[in-house]
C-alpha positions as CSV (number, residue, x, y, z in Angstrom):
1,M,0.0,0.0,0.0
2,S,1.2,3.5,-0.9
3,V,0.0,6.8,0.4
4,L,0.7,9.5,-2.1
5,R,0.4,13.2,-1.2
6,L,-0.7,15.4,-4.1
7,L,-0.3,19.1,-4.1
8,A,-3.2,20.9,-5.8
9,P,-2.6,24.1,-7.8
10,S,-4.1,26.1,-4.9
11,G,-1.5,24.6,-2.6
12,G,-3.9,22.3,-0.8
13,E,-2.7,18.8,-0.1
14,H,-4.7,15.6,-0.9
15,E,-4.0,12.0,-0.1
16,V,-4.4,9.1,-2.5
17,V,-4.0,5.5,-1.3
18,V,-3.3,2.8,-3.8
19,S,-2.6,-0.9,-3.2
20,L,-2.5,-4.2,-5.1
21,D,-4.4,-7.3,-3.9
22,S,-1.9,-9.8,-5.3
23,E,-4.2,-12.7,-4.6
24,N,-6.9,-11.4,-6.9
25,N,-4.6,-9.2,-9.0
26,E,-6.9,-6.2,-8.3
27,W,-5.7,-2.6,-7.7
28,S,-7.5,-0.3,-5.3
29,F,-7.6,3.5,-5.5
30,R,-8.9,5.8,-2.7
31,G,-8.8,9.5,-2.6
32,L,-9.9,12.8,-4.3
33,G,-13.6,11.6,-3.9
34,F,-13.0,8.2,-5.5
35,D,-12.9,4.7,-4.1
36,F,-12.7,1.9,-6.7
37,L,-11.2,-1.5,-7.6
38,A,-9.6,-2.1,-11.0
39,S,-9.9,-5.7,-12.2
40,P,-7.6,-7.4,-14.7
41,I,-8.9,-7.6,-18.3
42,A,-7.7,-9.5,-21.4
43,N,-9.3,-8.9,-24.8
44,G,-12.3,-7.2,-23.1
45,E,-13.0,-10.2,-20.8
46,D,-12.4,-10.6,-17.1
47,V,-9.6,-13.0,-16.5
48,D,-8.3,-15.1,-13.6
49,S,-4.9,-15.9,-15.1
50,S,-1.7,-13.9,-15.3
51,A,-2.2,-13.4,-19.1
52,F,-3.9,-10.0,-19.2
53,S,-3.5,-6.7,-21.0
54,G,-4.6,-4.2,-18.3
55,W,-7.1,-3.3,-15.6
56,Q,-10.5,-1.8,-16.0
57,A,-12.7,0.0,-13.4
58,E,-16.2,1.4,-13.4
59,V,-15.8,4.7,-11.5
60,S,-18.0,7.4,-10.0
61,R,-17.1,10.3,-7.8
62,Q,-18.7,11.0,-4.5
63,G,-21.1,13.9,-4.8
64,S,-21.1,13.9,-8.7
65,G,-24.5,12.3,-9.1
66,D,-25.0,9.2,-11.1
67,S,-22.1,9.8,-13.5
68,I,-20.2,6.5,-14.0
69,V,-17.3,6.1,-16.4
70,S,-15.1,3.3,-17.4
71,I,-11.3,3.7,-17.1
72,W,-8.6,1.5,-18.6
73,I,-5.1,1.1,-17.1
74,T,-2.7,-0.5,-19.6
75,C,0.1,-2.8,-18.6
76,P,3.4,-1.1,-19.0
77,P,5.8,-2.5,-21.6
78,S,7.9,-4.0,-18.8
79,G,4.9,-5.9,-17.6
80,E,5.4,-4.6,-14.0
81,L,2.9,-2.0,-12.7
82,T,4.1,-0.3,-9.6
83,E,1.9,1.6,-7.2
84,D,3.3,5.0,-8.4
85,L,2.6,4.0,-12.1
86,F,-0.9,2.8,-11.2
87,A,-1.7,6.0,-9.4
88,S,-0.3,8.2,-12.2
89,A,-2.3,6.3,-14.8
90,C,-5.5,6.6,-12.8
91,L,-5.0,10.3,-12.3
92,K,-4.5,10.7,-16.0
93,E,-7.7,8.7,-16.8
94,L,-9.8,10.4,-14.1
95,G,-8.6,13.8,-15.3
96,R,-10.3,13.2,-18.6
97,F,-13.7,13.2,-16.9
98,W,-13.3,15.4,-13.8
99,D,-11.5,18.5,-12.6
100,L,-9.6,16.5,-10.0
101,F,-8.6,19.4,-7.7
102,G,-11.0,22.3,-8.7
103,E,-14.1,20.6,-7.4
104,L,-12.4,19.7,-4.1
105,E,-10.8,23.1,-3.6
106,G,-14.2,24.8,-4.0
107,A,-15.7,22.5,-1.4
108,E,-13.2,23.3,1.3
């Protein structure tokens, strides 16, 4: 498990917690109003084996209504996805759909 501290443009600090459940090969992401699991996927299908191409998650943000989006985290070329790489990939994907810090900064 890694706790990442992110600095918003306004100077506010936010924590993101990511971890890998190696038994189920699922990643978890908590923070910035999100709490989700990313499951392994191969060719668009759920998989139980180690032969997969990435992780997929259905994501919504607390307080943003019924908006649910699907994000995709690709396996890196090395095949090893670290906690930092997973968090960065999630932030990139989530940023396509939400203003990650602006909505939080306005709520404080």
